[in-house]
N, C-alpha and C positions, 0 to 999 in steps of 0.2 A: 475753059469756056464756062461762063456763069450758068447756073442751073435755071430751069424754068421758074422755080420758086423764087429765085433771086430777082428775075425780071418782073415777076408779079409783085414782089415786095417793092421794088423801085417804082413801078406803076402806081401802086397803092399810095406811096409817099407823095407822088406828084399829084394824083387825082383826088384822093380822099383827104389827105393832110394838107394839101396845097403848098407843098414845099418847093421852092425854086430849085432848078437843077444845080445852081451854084452851091446851095446848102447841102444837097445830096452828095455832090462831088467832094466837099470838105470831109464829110463823114466817110466816104468810100476810101479816100486816101489814107485815113487814119486806121481803118480796120481791115481793108483788103478783103471784102466780101464775106465777113463773118456776120451773118444776119443778127445774131444775138447781141452784138456790140454796137451796131449802127445806131439803134435807138438811144443808147446811153451817151454816145458821142454827140448826137444831135442835141440832146438835153443839156449835156455839160457845156456845150458851146453856146447855149441859149438860143438855139435855132427852132426849138419846139418847147411847148409848155407841158406841165404835168398831165393835163387832160389829153393832149395829143400823144404823149408817151404811153398813157394807159391804152388809148385806141390802137397804137402800134403793137403793143404787146398782146392785146386781144386778137388782133389780126394774125400775128405770128403763131399764136396757140392753135389756130385753125389749120395751119400748114405743117 
């Protein structure tokens, strides 16, 4: 079962980064809930830009 931090991270991606669920699902399938890898997968697939990548890593540092 995913952790509360994982659920918060997904909520952050949806609400603060405005990522559609389909984009998040692509990354989830690739990394299977490893929070550290999801941002890189999103960036590598062109689903987020560098500014969004920085924001995501800033958020992850707080948890």
